[in-house]
KOLMIZA-269419 format. One record per residue (C-alpha): residue number from 1; residue in three letters; z, x, y. Coordinates in pm, whole numbers, plus 50000, padded with zeros to 5 digits. Layout:
BEGIN
[NUM,"ALA",[Z,X,Y]] ...
***
This chain:
BEGIN
[1,"MET",[21397,55756,18262]] [2,"LEU",[21545,55744,18665]] [3,"LEU",[21435,56064,18732]] [4,"SER",[21083,55944,18673]] [5,"ARG",[21044,55717,18862]] [6,"LEU",[21180,55888,19171]] [7,"PHE",[20964,56135,19116]] [8,"SER",[20636,55913,19152]] [9,"ALA",[20774,55666,19383]] [10,"GLY",[20792,55999,19608]] [11,"ILE",[20468,56071,19524]] [12,"VAL",[20312,55711,19579]] [13,"LEU",[20497,55785,19963]] [14,"LEU",[20362,56151,20011]] [15,"LEU",[19978,55988,19959]] [16,"SER",[20035,55723,20196]] [17,"VAL",[20176,55948,20441]] [18,"SER",[19891,56201,20409]] [19,"VAL",[19646,55934,20428]] [20,"PHE",[19793,55772,20733]] [21,"PHE",[19821,56112,20907]] [22,"MET",[19433,56221,20785]] [23,"PRO",[19173,56261,21049]] [24,"VAL",[18861,56125,21064]] [25,"TYR",[18509,56226,21061]] [26,"ALA",[18261,56018,21239]] [27,"VAL",[17876,56131,21275]] [28,"ASN",[17752,56047,21593]] [29,"ASP",[17394,55784,21680]] [30,"VAL",[17395,55678,21281]] [31,"ASP",[17393,55346,21200]] [32,"ILE",[17530,55328,20821]] [33,"ASP",[17401,55041,20760]] [34,"TYR",[17058,55026,20863]] [35,"GLU",[16767,54960,20609]] [36,"GLY",[16477,54973,20738]] [37,"GLU",[16229,55250,20795]] [38,"ILE",[16293,55550,20942]] [39,"ASP",[16016,55760,21204]] [40,"PRO",[15956,56091,20995]] [41,"TYR",[15934,56279,21377]] [42,"SER",[16190,56183,21565]] [43,"GLY",[16434,55969,21272]] [44,"GLU",[16534,55738,21476]] [45,"PRO",[16552,55361,21310]] [46,"VAL",[16180,55201,21378]] [47,"ASP",[16232,54933,21688]] [48,"SER",[16214,54622,21483]] [49,"SER",[15964,54369,21712]] [50,"SER",[15857,54093,21650]] [51,"SER",[15476,54228,21564]] [52,"ALA",[15723,54414,21229]] [53,"SER",[15760,54120,21045]] [54,"GLU",[15385,53920,21134]] [55,"GLN",[15150,54047,20813]] [56,"THR",[14850,54095,21009]] [57,"VAL",[14891,54234,21345]] [58,"THR",[14619,54267,21586]] [59,"VAL",[14532,54694,21687]] [60,"MET",[14208,54620,21906]] [61,"THR",[13932,54395,21945]] [62,"GLY",[13745,54263,21634]] [63,"VAL",[13987,54534,21415]] [64,"SER",[14364,54372,21253]] [65,"TYR",[14621,54543,21020]] [66,"ASP",[14746,54375,20648]] [67,"ARG",[15056,54496,20641]] [68,"LYS",[15098,54381,20310]] [69,"SER",[14777,54578,20160]] [70,"TYR",[14779,54811,20431]] [71,"MET",[14459,54818,20520]] [72,"PHE",[14272,54748,20860]] [73,"VAL",[14016,54440,20872]] [74,"TYR",[13744,54457,21048]] [75,"SER",[13528,54139,21192]] [76,"VAL",[13151,54213,21145]] [77,"PRO",[13007,54048,21482]] [78,"GLY",[12810,53763,21459]] [79,"THR",[12917,53595,21098]] [80,"ASP",[13252,53502,20953]] [81,"ASP",[13287,53795,20711]] [82,"VAL",[13536,54091,20703]] [83,"ILE",[13527,54476,20597]] [84,"SER",[13878,54609,20427]] [85,"CYS",[13945,54988,20504]] [86,"SER",[14245,55168,20429]] [87,"VAL",[14204,55419,20707]] [88,"ALA",[14059,55319,21094]] [89,"SER",[13743,55437,21204]] [90,"GLY",[13741,55793,21327]] [91,"MET",[13992,55858,21048]] [92,"VAL",[14073,56225,20883]] [93,"THR",[14229,56202,20557]] [94,"THR",[14354,56418,20200]] [95,"GLU",[14329,56069,20041]] [96,"ALA",[14114,55860,19826]] [97,"VAL",[14000,55601,20086]] [98,"SER",[13946,55223,19936]] [99,"LEU",[13687,54982,20104]] [100,"SER",[13593,54647,20085]] [101,"VAL",[13254,54495,20158]] [102,"PRO",[13135,54149,20113]] [103,"SER",[12809,54117,19857]] [104,"ASP",[12659,53884,20131]] [105,"LEU",[12620,54137,20364]] [106,"THR",[12384,54454,20312]] [107,"ALA",[12574,54698,20335]] [108,"THR",[12505,55082,20293]] [109,"LEU",[12757,55365,20266]] [110,"TYR",[12640,55753,20397]] [111,"LYS",[12783,56086,20172]] [112,"ASN",[12730,56384,20472]] [113,"GLY",[12321,56191,20476]] [114,"GLU",[12307,55999,20154]] [115,"ILE",[12342,55692,19989]] [116,"VAL",[12644,55654,19806]] [117,"ASP",[12612,55421,19472]] [118,"LYS",[12823,55075,19592]] [119,"THR",[13053,55075,19259]] [120,"ASP",[13200,55405,19411]] [121,"PHE",[13271,55170,19714]] [122,"THR",[13661,55057,19570]] [123,"ARG",[13863,55411,19557]] [124,"ILE",[13642,55673,19733]] [125,"LYS",[13744,55993,19620]] [126,"LYS",[13492,56299,19643]] [127,"GLU",[13502,56527,20008]] [128,"GLY",[13261,56393,20283]] [129,"ALA",[13165,56249,20592]] [130,"TYR",[13081,55947,20539]] [131,"ALA",[12909,55615,20727]] [132,"LEU",[12920,55235,20676]] [133,"VAL",[12569,55094,20821]] [134,"LEU",[12534,54759,20841]] [135,"SER",[12179,54667,20806]] [136,"GLY",[12072,54291,21023]] [137,"ASP",[11706,54123,21030]] [138,"GLU",[11527,54400,21237]] [139,"SER",[11796,54668,21350]] [140,"LYS",[12091,54920,21151]] [141,"SER",[12409,54962,21257]] [142,"GLN",[12649,55222,21194]] [143,"PHE",[12998,55009,21137]] [144,"LEU",[13286,55197,21070]] [145,"THR",[13315,55646,21007]] [146,"PHE",[13542,55862,20816]] [147,"THR",[13590,56170,20679]] [148,"ILE",[13798,56295,20322]] [149,"VAL",[13891,56703,20351]] [150,"PRO",[14028,56851,20076]] [151,"SER",[14354,57024,20155]] [152,"LYS",[14231,57346,20261]] [153,"THR",[13921,57320,20408]] [154,"GLY",[13653,57478,20703]] [155,"ALA",[13495,57123,20791]] [156,"LEU",[13756,57093,21058]] [157,"SER",[13712,57224,21383]] [158,"VAL",[13852,56958,21622]] [159,"PHE",[14084,56646,21516]] [160,"GLN",[13943,56355,21685]] [161,"VAL",[14241,56011,21726]] [162,"PRO",[14118,55711,21572]] [163,"SER",[14051,55539,21923]] [164,"GLY",[14424,55307,21999]] [165,"PHE",[14621,55545,21863]] [166,"SER",[14782,55840,21995]] [167,"LEU",[14962,56192,21897]] [168,"VAL",[15286,56217,21793]] [169,"ASN",[15352,56622,21691]] [170,"VAL",[15120,56910,21631]] [171,"MET",[15256,57212,21421]] [172,"PHE",[15061,57493,21329]] [173,"ASP",[15233,57704,21081]] [174,"ASP",[15578,57558,21114]] [175,"GLU",[15587,57584,21496]] [176,"LYS",[15577,57312,21705]] [177,"GLN",[15276,57266,21955]] [178,"LYS",[15221,57130,22319]] [179,"TYR",[14998,56905,22394]] [180,"SER",[14907,56721,22719]] [181,"ALA",[15002,56363,22768]] [182,"GLY",[14762,56152,22654]] [183,"ALA",[14577,56404,22476]] [184,"ASN",[14325,56300,22167]] [185,"THR",[14210,56639,22070]] [186,"VAL",[14374,56940,21883]] [187,"ASP",[14161,57193,21863]] [188,"MET",[14140,57358,21456]] [189,"GLN",[13954,57666,21527]] [190,"LYS",[14273,57910,21448]] [191,"GLU",[14328,57938,21073]] [192,"GLY",[14629,57899,20921]] [193,"GLU",[14850,57550,20867]] [194,"TYR",[14816,57226,21064]] [195,"SER",[15047,56938,21017]] [196,"ILE",[14907,56618,21290]] [197,"GLY",[15131,56303,21304]] [198,"TYR",[14980,55980,21516]] [199,"ARG",[15062,55676,21579]] [200,"CYS",[14922,55342,21603]] [201,"PRO",[15149,55138,21879]] [202,"SER",[15044,54850,21818]] [203,"ILE",[15085,54822,21466]] [204,"GLU",[15376,55042,21455]] [205,"VAL",[15309,55290,21189]] [206,"ASN",[15260,55618,21196]] [207,"PHE",[14981,55835,21054]] [208,"SER",[14932,56217,20968]] [209,"LEU",[14743,56497,20814]] [210,"SER",[14827,56840,20632]] [211,"VAL",[14552,57046,20592]] [212,"THR",[14539,57447,20572]] [213,"ILE",[14225,57551,20795]] [214,"ASP",[14027,57854,20587]] [215,"HIS",[13668,57942,20853]] [216,"THR",[13606,58278,20713]] [217,"PRO",[13284,58161,20383]] [218,"PRO",[13300,58392,20091]] [219,"GLU",[13197,58789,20092]] [220,"VAL",[12984,58828,19870]] [221,"THR",[12689,59124,19881]] [222,"TYR",[12382,59139,19679]] [223,"GLU",[12259,59414,19474]] [224,"GLY",[11907,59464,19414]] [225,"ILE",[11723,59305,19677]] [226,"LYS",[11540,59516,19924]] [227,"ASN",[11334,59347,20227]] [228,"GLY",[11440,58991,20020]] [229,"ILE",[11236,59124,19673]] [230,"ALA",[11405,59269,19360]] [231,"LYS",[11227,59441,19072]] [232,"ASN",[11497,59469,18881]] [233,"PRO",[11827,59248,18775]] [234,"VAL",[12025,59090,19119]] [235,"SER",[12362,59155,19047]] [236,"ILE",[12570,58974,19268]] [237,"LYS",[12963,59091,19373]] [238,"GLY",[13326,58977,19561]] [239,"ILE",[13251,58612,19412]] [240,"GLU",[13612,58470,19386]] [241,"LYS",[13777,58216,19037]] [242,"SER",[13795,57957,19335]] [243,"ASP",[13402,57976,19460]] [244,"THR",[13114,57760,19295]] [245,"VAL",[12793,57912,19255]] [246,"LYS",[12455,57733,19300]] [247,"VAL",[12101,57919,19192]] [248,"MET",[11786,57736,19261]] [249,"ARG",[11481,57900,19019]] [250,"ASP",[11158,57834,19145]] [251,"GLY",[11249,57450,19256]] [252,"GLU",[11538,57389,18957]] [253,"GLU",[11854,57407,18884]] [254,"MET",[12007,57643,18649]] [255,"ASN",[12290,57804,18567]] [256,"ILE",[12427,58189,18575]] [257,"SER",[12521,58414,18351]] [258,"LYS",[12912,58546,18325]] [259,"ASP",[12856,58854,18467]] [260,"ASN",[12667,58689,18745]] [261,"VAL",[12349,58870,18707]] [262,"ILE",[12004,58757,18755]] [263,"ARG",[11761,58889,18555]] [264,"SER",[11426,58620,18525]] [265,"PRO",[11137,58591,18734]] [266,"GLY",[11125,58415,19006]] [267,"LYS",[11199,58283,19301]] [268,"TYR",[11557,58255,19464]] [269,"VAL",[11806,58023,19666]] [270,"VAL",[12159,58125,19608]] [271,"THR",[12484,57920,19708]] [272,"VAL",[12837,58054,19658]] [273,"THR",[13126,57838,19799]] [274,"ASP",[13438,57897,19865]] [275,"ASP",[13773,57643,19787]] [276,"ALA",[13816,57564,20175]] [277,"GLY",[13425,57421,20142]] [278,"ASN",[13221,57761,20333]] [279,"SER",[12940,57833,20173]] [280,"VAL",[12665,58166,20199]] [281,"THR",[12340,58124,20107]] [282,"GLU",[12062,58371,20000]] [283,"LYS",[11703,58406,19959]] [284,"PHE",[11505,58627,19725]] [285,"GLU",[11241,58698,19459]] [286,"ILE",[11270,58897,19153]] [287,"LYS",[10914,59071,19083]] [288,"PHE",[10827,59076,18724]] [289,"TYR",[10927,59395,18583]] [290,"LEU",[11022,59560,18250]] [291,"ASN",[11373,59620,18127]] [292,"GLU",[11499,59823,17824]] [293,"GLN",[11398,59655,17565]] [294,"GLY",[11025,59546,17748]] [295,"TRP",[10970,59933,17774]] [296,"VAL",[11031,59976,17428]] [297,"PHE",[10852,59663,17287]] [298,"GLY",[10568,59839,17502]] [299,"LEU",[10539,60122,17394]] [300,"LEU",[10577,60008,17003]] [301,"ILE",[10257,59717,17119]] [302,"LEU",[10092,60075,17269]] [303,"ALA",[10174,60253,16953]] [304,"ILE",[10036,59945,16682]] [305,"ILE",[09708,59938,16963]] [306,"ALA",[09693,60275,16875]] [307,"MET",[09665,60331,16514]] [308,"ALA",[09434,60136,16514]] [309,"VAL",[09169,60243,16700]] [310,"ILE",[09212,60551,16505]] [311,"TYR",[09211,60368,16157]] [312,"MET",[08901,60133,16348]] [313,"ILE",[08732,60540,16444]] [314,"MET",[08877,60673,16096]] [315,"SER",[08661,60430,15883]] [316,"LYS",[08361,60425,16044]] [317,"LYS",[08345,60768,15979]] [318,"LYS",[08393,60805,15675]] [319,"LEU",[08075,60514,15621]] [320,"ARG",[07866,60712,15772]] [321,"VAL",[07912,61022,15555]] [322,"ARG",[07823,60826,15283]] 
***
């Protein structure tokens, strides 16, 4: 019993000495008590100023940012109305956009030049270049713009930093790119993966855009066409599974067969679009022709006609003999 107690006391003493002499390792410049926002680019805590505690912060004249709703708020000149949008004017995003427009304003949203139904304002998902136009008594004016692109796109050749923002970081194919101080554009003509970080200093919020740029149009060929004319079925080669094919025949859209062969006579406009939005268009006309079944049917008709003629001739001869 005494031996057991002495052994336990020895263990306790040994652990105490070990803790006392154990080296302490510290990580420089790390505040383990910090619970605020971290800058994703520098890894440093975001400076907490007086503006950060305000719910509404001014971005520029007529534009503010609501920290609670994460919306940019635009004052409409000459009115007490405001328009709210989840992105700033001029932004490019891969995410859906929320837009709130007062019902008493005469506003029209255009996507690639076509009018968007107002019921779609609350959550805009479809890719395209958007412009919100306000109409007054005798005039129309473009109020704000934004662009929604897929994660893989050929629609961007240049990235423009929105007004009131500044570039923070540019990555291309996982390599950091250099840019001059005060630069507000990024050349995106080269194909590859881009990650662009930019910041609005007045609201102390970072934004980013990550996309894969592909400017190469679909490589498709059309068999059976010569100088825009076909006298046989037209076969489209090189269509990928991710491509979409739009076929217009005599001004009306039609479905193409699973084997990507167009057989019916008519004037055609065929557009093939890849998953990056690049497209190629071909115009041609298929003249009337007879396929194998047509030839068989035609020969059968000719045979019936010939038999009818022979029958009539033979019938007349019999009548003359009598």
